[in-house]
N, C-alpha and C positions, 0 to 999 in steps of 0.2 A: 805748462808749456809754455817755450819762450816766442818772443815775438819772431824770430827767425824760423821757430819749426811751424808756427801758424801760417805765413807765408808762402813756404815751400811744401808745406805739405799735399794740396792739391796737384801741383807739379809733379811732383815726385811719384805719387801712386796712383792719379786720374789719368795724367798724362805720359805716366813711365817714363819720364826724363830723366838723365844722369844728374845725380847731385853735384858733380862739377861745373855744369851747364846752368843749373836751377840758382847755387848759390850767388854767383857776381849778380844777377838779375835781382835778386831779392836785397842783396847789399845795395844796390843803386835804386830800387824803390825806397829803401830804408833813408837813405841817405837826401833822396829828394823832398821827403817830407822831415828831414831833419832828427830822426830815430835812430839812426844807426849806431848810437853810442849804446842803444838800449835793446841792439837786436838780441844779445844772448843773456839779457838778465831776467 
């Protein structure tokens, strides 16, 4: 599982939010902690 999958899992499944809405938020969170470059690794 990638970092991005881990961050988006709850929003996508439990909250049933669309991927297009969740991904920008996840990227912003990763950027905030300096891990955006590792999001899909």
